[in-house]
VEXTORVO-645764 format. One line per field, with one value per residue (C-alpha): residue number from 1; residue in one letter; x, y, z. Coordinates in steps of 0.2 Angstrom, whole numbers, plus 5000, padded with zeros to 4 digits. Each point is the difference from the previous one (the first is absolute). Example, Ala and Ser with C-alpha at 12.3 -4.5 7.8 and 13.67 -1.06 7.14 Angstrom:
! VEXTORVO-645764
n <- 1, 2
res <- A, S
xx <- 5062, 5006
yy <- 4978, 5017
zz <- 5039, 4997
END
This chain:
! VEXTORVO-645764
n <- 1, 2, 3, 4, 5, 6, 7, 8, 9, 10, 11, 12, 13, 14, 15, 16, 17, 18, 19, 20, 21, 22, 23, 24, 25, 26, 27, 28, 29, 30, 31, 32, 33, 34, 35, 36, 37, 38, 39, 40, 41, 42, 43, 44, 45, 46, 47, 48, 49, 50, 51, 52, 53, 54, 55, 56, 57, 58, 59, 60, 61, 62, 63, 64, 65, 66, 67, 68, 69, 70, 71, 72, 73, 74, 75, 76, 77, 78, 79, 80, 81, 82, 83, 84, 85, 86, 87, 88, 89, 90, 91, 92, 93, 94, 95, 96, 97, 98, 99, 100, 101, 102, 103, 104, 105, 106, 107, 108, 109, 110, 111, 112, 113, 114, 115, 116, 117, 118, 119, 120, 121, 122, 123, 124, 125, 126, 127, 128, 129, 130, 131, 132, 133, 134, 135, 136, 137, 138, 139, 140, 141, 142, 143, 144, 145, 146, 147, 148, 149, 150, 151, 152, 153, 154, 155, 156, 157, 158, 159, 160, 161, 162, 163, 164, 165, 166, 167, 168, 169, 170, 171, 172, 173, 174, 175, 176, 177, 178, 179, 180, 181, 182, 183, 184, 185, 186, 187, 188, 189, 190, 191, 192, 193, 194, 195, 196, 197, 198, 199, 200, 201, 202, 203, 204, 205, 206, 207, 208, 209, 210, 211, 212, 213, 214, 215, 216, 217, 218, 219, 220, 221, 222, 223, 224, 225, 226, 227, 228, 229, 230, 231, 232, 233, 234, 235, 236, 237, 238, 239, 240, 241, 242, 243, 244, 245, 246, 247, 248, 249, 250, 251, 252, 253, 254, 255, 256, 257, 258, 259, 260, 261, 262, 263, 264, 265, 266, 267, 268, 269, 270, 271, 272, 273, 274, 275, 276, 277, 278, 279, 280, 281, 282, 283, 284, 285, 286, 287, 288, 289, 290, 291, 292, 293, 294, 295, 296, 297, 298, 299, 300, 301, 302, 303, 304, 305, 306, 307, 308, 309, 310, 311, 312, 313, 314, 315, 316, 317, 318, 319, 320, 321, 322, 323, 324, 325, 326, 327, 328, 329, 330, 331, 332, 333, 334, 335, 336, 337, 338, 339, 340, 341, 342, 343, 344, 345, 346, 347, 348, 349, 350, 351, 352, 353, 354, 355, 356, 357, 358, 359, 360, 361, 362, 363, 364, 365, 366, 367, 368, 369, 370, 371, 372, 373, 374, 375, 376, 377, 378, 379, 380, 381, 382, 383, 384, 385, 386, 387, 388, 389, 390, 391, 392, 393, 394, 395, 396, 397, 398, 399, 400, 401, 402, 403, 404, 405, 406, 407, 408
res <- M, I, R, T, G, T, I, P, L, G, G, R, G, G, D, V, A, I, A, A, D, L, L, E, V, R, G, I, S, A, D, G, V, F, T, T, D, I, T, A, S, T, F, S, S, A, P, A, G, N, L, N, V, T, V, G, R, L, I, L, Q, D, G, G, T, L, S, T, S, S, L, G, S, G, Q, G, G, S, L, T, V, R, A, E, D, S, V, E, V, I, G, I, S, P, D, G, R, F, P, S, A, L, F, A, T, S, G, N, S, R, Q, Q, A, T, G, N, G, G, D, L, T, V, I, T, D, T, F, H, L, Q, E, G, G, T, A, S, V, R, S, F, G, A, G, N, A, G, N, L, S, I, Q, V, E, V, L, Q, L, E, Q, G, A, T, I, D, G, T, T, V, A, G, R, G, G, S, I, H, I, N, A, Q, Q, V, T, L, R, Q, G, S, R, I, A, T, D, A, G, S, T, D, G, G, N, I, A, I, A, T, D, T, L, V, A, L, D, N, S, D, I, T, A, N, A, L, E, G, T, G, G, R, V, F, V, E, A, A, G, I, F, G, T, Q, F, R, D, R, T, T, P, K, S, D, I, T, A, T, S, S, L, G, A, E, F, D, G, V, V, A, I, T, T, P, E, V, E, V, Q, S, L, L, N, E, L, T, A, E, F, L, T, T, E, A, I, I, A, D, S, C, L, S, H, A, N, D, P, Q, G, S, L, T, V, T, G, T, G, G, L, P, T, N, P, Y, R, P, S, G, T, R, Y, P, I, A, S, I, Q, T, L, E, A, R, R, D, L, I, G, G, R, S, P, Q, E, A, D, M, Q, A, T, D, T, K, E, S, P, R, S, W, Q, L, G, D, P, I, Q, E, A, R, S, I, M, A, T, P, D, G, R, L, L, L, G, T, A, P, P, Q, A, L, V, L, R, Q, A, K, D, L, I, C, H, R, A, G
xx <- 4999, 5014, 5017, 5018, 5014, 5019, 5008, 5017, 5010, 4990, 5000, 4987, 4982, 4990, 4987, 4981, 4989, 4981, 4988, 4982, 4983, 4995, 5012, 4992, 5011, 4989, 5002, 5013, 5006, 4989, 5012, 5000, 5019, 5002, 4990, 4995, 5013, 5011, 5017, 5018, 5012, 5018, 5007, 5018, 5011, 4995, 4986, 4982, 4991, 4987, 4981, 4991, 4981, 4990, 4982, 4983, 4994, 5009, 4991, 5009, 4988, 5000, 5019, 5005, 5017, 5012, 5017, 5018, 5011, 5018, 5001, 5019, 5013, 4996, 4990, 4981, 4993, 4987, 4982, 4991, 4981, 4992, 4981, 4989, 4984, 5003, 5010, 4990, 5009, 4986, 5000, 5011, 5002, 4985, 5011, 5004, 5019, 5004, 4994, 4997, 5014, 5013, 5017, 5017, 5008, 5016, 4996, 4983, 4990, 5009, 5018, 5011, 5012, 5014, 4998, 4990, 4982, 4996, 4988, 4982, 4991, 4981, 4993, 4981, 4984, 4992, 5011, 4988, 5006, 4988, 4997, 5018, 5008, 5018, 5012, 5017, 5019, 5004, 5015, 4999, 5018, 5016, 4997, 4993, 4983, 4997, 4990, 4982, 4993, 4981, 4993, 4982, 4984, 4991, 5008, 4989, 5004, 4986, 4998, 5017, 5010, 5018, 5013, 5016, 5018, 5004, 5017, 5007, 5018, 5004, 4996, 4981, 4993, 4993, 4982, 4996, 4981, 4994, 4981, 4985, 4991, 5006, 4988, 5004, 4986, 4997, 5017, 5011, 5018, 5014, 5015, 5019, 5003, 5017, 5006, 5018, 5004, 4992, 4983, 4998, 4992, 4982, 4996, 4982, 4994, 4981, 4985, 4990, 5006, 4987, 5005, 4986, 4996, 5018, 5009, 5018, 5015, 5016, 5019, 5003, 5016, 5002, 5019, 5005, 4994, 4983, 4998, 4993, 4983, 4996, 4981, 4995, 4981, 4987, 4988, 5004, 4985, 4999, 5018, 5014, 5017, 5002, 5015, 4994, 4989, 4982, 4984, 4996, 5008, 5018, 5015, 5015, 5019, 5004, 5014, 4999, 5016, 4991, 4994, 5017, 5002, 4984, 5000, 4992, 4982, 4997, 4982, 4998, 4983, 4997, 4996, 4983, 4996, 4981, 4999, 5003, 4986, 4987, 4990, 5001, 4983, 4994, 5001, 4983, 4985, 4985, 4987, 4981, 5000, 5011, 4990, 4984, 5008, 5004, 4984, 4986, 4988, 5012, 4999, 4981, 4996, 5016, 4996, 5004, 4996, 4990, 4983, 4996, 4982, 4999, 4981, 4992, 5003, 4989, 5000, 5007, 4988, 4993, 5004, 4985, 4988, 4993, 5012, 4994, 5002, 5016, 4993, 4992, 4983, 5000, 4984, 4994, 4995, 4981, 4994, 4998, 5018, 5006, 4990, 5009, 5017, 4996, 4994, 4982, 4998, 4991, 5009, 4993, 5007, 5017, 5000, 4995, 5015, 5012, 4994, 5012, 5015, 4995, 4991, 4984, 5002, 4992, 4994, 5011, 4999, 5005, 5018, 5005, 5014, 4994, 5008, 5001, 4990, 5011, 4987, 4983, 4989, 4984, 4986, 4988, 4986, 5010, 5006, 5018, 5010, 5017, 5013, 5018, 5009, 4994, 5001, 5013, 5011, 4998, 5005, 5015, 5006, 4998, 5010, 5014, 5001, 5002, 5013, 5010, 4999, 5006, 5014, 5006
yy <- 4907, 4989, 5009, 4995, 5013, 5003, 5010, 5009, 4985, 4988, 4992, 4999, 5000, 4984, 4997, 4998, 4989, 4998, 4988, 5001, 5000, 5016, 5013, 5015, 5013, 5013, 5015, 5006, 4997, 5006, 5014, 5006, 4998, 4985, 4994, 4982, 4995, 4986, 5008, 4996, 5015, 5005, 5012, 4998, 4999, 4982, 4997, 4996, 4984, 4997, 4997, 4988, 4998, 4987, 5000, 4998, 5017, 5014, 5014, 5014, 5012, 5014, 5002, 4982, 4999, 4988, 5008, 4998, 5015, 5007, 5011, 5001, 4999, 4983, 4994, 4998, 4983, 4995, 4998, 4988, 4997, 4986, 4999, 4988, 5011, 5017, 5013, 5013, 5015, 5010, 5015, 5007, 4997, 5006, 5015, 5005, 4998, 4985, 4994, 4982, 4996, 4989, 5008, 4997, 5016, 5009, 5008, 5004, 5015, 5001, 4994, 5004, 4988, 4999, 4983, 4997, 4993, 4983, 4994, 4997, 4988, 4996, 4986, 4997, 5001, 5015, 5013, 5013, 5014, 5012, 5013, 5005, 4983, 5000, 4989, 5009, 4998, 5018, 5007, 5012, 5004, 5000, 4982, 4996, 4994, 4982, 4992, 4996, 4987, 4997, 4985, 4999, 4999, 5014, 5015, 5012, 5015, 5009, 5014, 5006, 4984, 5001, 4990, 5009, 5000, 5018, 5005, 5014, 5001, 4983, 4994, 4999, 4982, 4991, 4994, 4986, 4996, 4986, 4998, 4998, 5015, 5014, 5012, 5015, 5010, 5013, 5008, 4984, 5000, 4991, 5010, 4999, 5018, 5006, 5014, 5005, 4987, 4994, 4993, 4981, 4990, 4993, 4988, 4994, 4987, 4997, 4998, 5013, 5015, 5010, 5015, 5011, 5012, 5009, 4983, 5003, 4990, 5010, 5000, 5017, 5008, 5015, 5003, 4988, 4994, 4993, 4981, 4989, 4994, 4987, 4995, 4987, 4997, 4995, 5013, 5015, 5009, 5015, 5005, 5007, 5007, 5017, 5012, 5003, 4992, 5007, 4996, 4988, 4982, 5003, 4991, 5010, 5000, 5017, 5009, 5016, 5006, 5004, 4992, 4996, 4988, 4991, 4981, 4989, 4995, 4987, 4994, 4986, 4995, 4988, 5008, 4995, 5002, 5005, 4995, 4982, 4999, 5007, 4990, 5007, 5008, 5003, 5017, 5000, 5005, 4988, 5005, 4999, 4989, 4988, 4999, 4997, 4987, 4990, 5003, 4987, 5011, 4997, 4981, 4999, 4994, 4989, 4982, 4992, 4982, 4990, 4990, 4986, 4994, 4982, 4998, 4984, 4989, 4997, 5008, 5017, 5015, 5001, 5017, 4999, 4998, 5013, 5004, 4998, 5015, 5002, 5013, 4995, 5007, 5011, 5003, 5017, 5004, 5002, 5015, 4990, 4994, 5018, 5006, 4988, 5006, 5018, 4998, 5000, 5016, 5000, 5001, 5018, 5006, 4993, 5007, 5017, 5000, 4995, 5014, 5013, 4991, 4990, 5006, 4991, 4988, 5005, 4991, 4997, 5013, 5002, 5004, 4991, 4987, 4982, 4987, 4982, 4989, 4989, 4992, 4993, 5003, 4992, 5010, 4992, 5000, 4990, 5014, 4999, 5017, 5003, 5009, 5007, 4992, 4984, 5001, 4986, 5011, 5015, 4989, 4993, 5018, 5006, 4985, 5003, 5018, 4995, 4988, 5012, 5013, 4989, 4993, 5018
zz <- 5176, 4992, 4998, 4995, 5001, 5000, 5015, 4998, 5005, 4990, 4983, 4986, 5006, 4999, 4986, 5004, 4989, 5003, 4991, 5003, 4992, 5009, 5008, 5009, 5009, 5009, 5012, 5012, 5018, 5015, 5004, 4982, 4998, 4989, 4985, 4998, 4987, 4993, 4996, 4996, 5004, 5002, 5013, 4994, 4985, 4998, 4987, 5006, 4997, 4987, 5003, 4989, 5001, 4990, 5004, 4992, 5006, 5010, 5010, 5008, 5009, 5014, 5000, 4997, 4990, 4992, 4998, 4997, 5004, 5002, 5016, 4999, 4986, 4995, 4985, 5003, 4996, 4987, 5003, 4988, 5001, 4989, 5003, 4989, 5002, 5007, 5010, 5009, 5009, 5009, 5011, 5013, 5019, 5011, 5007, 4982, 5001, 4991, 4983, 4996, 4989, 4990, 5004, 4993, 5006, 5005, 5017, 5006, 5005, 5017, 4995, 4985, 4992, 4988, 4994, 4984, 5001, 4994, 4986, 5001, 4989, 4999, 4989, 5002, 4990, 5008, 5010, 5009, 5010, 5008, 5013, 5002, 4997, 4994, 4990, 5002, 4996, 5005, 5009, 5015, 5000, 4990, 4994, 4983, 4998, 4994, 4985, 5001, 4988, 4998, 4989, 5002, 4990, 5008, 5010, 5009, 5010, 5009, 5013, 5002, 4997, 4994, 4992, 5005, 4995, 5006, 5008, 5010, 4996, 4991, 4983, 4996, 4999, 4985, 4998, 4987, 4998, 4988, 5001, 4989, 5009, 5011, 5008, 5011, 5009, 5013, 5002, 4998, 4994, 4992, 5003, 5000, 5005, 5006, 5012, 4997, 4986, 4984, 4999, 4998, 4986, 4997, 4987, 4997, 4988, 5000, 4989, 5008, 5011, 5009, 5012, 5007, 5014, 5000, 5000, 4994, 4993, 5003, 5000, 5005, 5008, 5011, 4998, 4986, 4983, 4998, 4998, 4986, 4998, 4987, 4997, 4987, 5000, 4987, 5008, 5012, 5008, 5012, 5000, 4988, 5000, 5007, 5003, 5018, 5012, 5001, 5009, 4986, 4998, 4993, 4994, 5003, 5001, 5005, 5009, 5011, 4992, 4983, 4985, 4993, 5015, 4997, 4998, 4986, 4998, 4986, 4998, 4987, 4993, 4985, 4984, 4994, 4981, 5000, 4982, 5003, 5013, 4988, 4987, 4982, 4995, 4982, 4994, 4992, 5009, 5001, 4988, 5001, 4985, 5009, 5015, 4990, 4989, 5016, 5009, 5002, 4988, 4985, 5002, 5003, 4983, 4998, 4998, 5016, 4995, 4988, 5001, 4989, 4999, 4995, 5002, 5007, 4985, 4985, 4983, 4997, 4996, 4983, 4993, 4988, 5014, 5012, 5014, 5018, 5011, 5010, 5011, 5017, 5003, 5016, 5010, 5004, 5018, 5004, 5009, 5016, 4999, 4997, 5015, 5011, 4994, 5003, 5018, 4998, 4990, 4984, 4984, 4997, 5017, 4996, 4983, 5007, 5012, 4987, 4988, 5009, 4995, 4984, 4984, 4995, 4985, 4984, 4985, 4985, 4987, 4982, 4999, 5016, 4998, 4997, 5011, 4996, 5011, 5012, 5011, 5001, 5016, 5004, 5008, 5013, 4987, 4988, 4988, 4994, 5000, 4991, 5011, 4998, 5015, 5009, 5020, 4999, 4989, 5013, 5014, 4991, 4995, 5018, 5006, 4988, 5005, 5018, 4997, 4988, 5013, 5014, 4990, 4995
END
């Protein structure tokens, strides 16, 4: 332990300054009487000294404490912690008597005092209290509680952790928290409750406030007027103002004397205009005509380009002479080739299998429509037959349908 103090005949207590990359304070003495601590106290009317800690990381665990206190009528000193990375206050002593803590108090659990408690300031990136860990500026006697200021990125309280500015007979303390995120879970508390006097003040400014599992923010009073709670947050989750404490997570400033003595709870969240976040949509429904007009099918016959045939030179075609055919002559498969394509079966067998799903062709009869010939096909015996669609046209049409379907 490291301690400075004032005795009844002495003057002001000395200051303690610590600078380190890592500071760990753990456990209690072997006989269980003393905690492992670094403290600056006054036992007289003289003011106590101040405790300043500048570290990369601070760990208080198993009952370890940093504290300034007034155990007489003198003013308690200030405790200031600046940690570049984090401050962790974890658990209680092995015998369950002493919490790991940051204290700037008036009196303690064994001794009352009339002097006022000092101020506690924590500046770090992450401030984590858990398993009963405490940060406190409370007063155990007639002295006033001090002020507690927390400036962090992330503040987390878990498993019964507390941030405390309560008082028995003196004025309640004030707690000021400025953080991007504040989270309370599993019965944790932020409190400036009072006994025979008025409740203290709590001011929280954060982007996100989350309080779950019966975790409360209170400035209540037993025999005085309730305190004041101000919360300014972009989002609040799991908690809300209530006129009394409940098994849920509450924000309260009540008085046991009655509702007319209740304090003030003011919760401010930014007003968001939902209309400004929405895109303006057309009032007209989309029609089937519009869908079809913009589909691939509607543009299937549109000209997509141009083709110019320049020929291979020579004289132009004479319009008075017979025109040469522009249609390629396709070959008709022989019976042997068709047998190969249908897996060795005869054409008759294949045709009989297809009769269940396809009608047999019939000869042209009088009255049937006449179609213009569009192709010439050559049979193996040298005959030329006129047809309505050449195989090349069928292949191109199928290709166009596939492309159109995939593009759509």
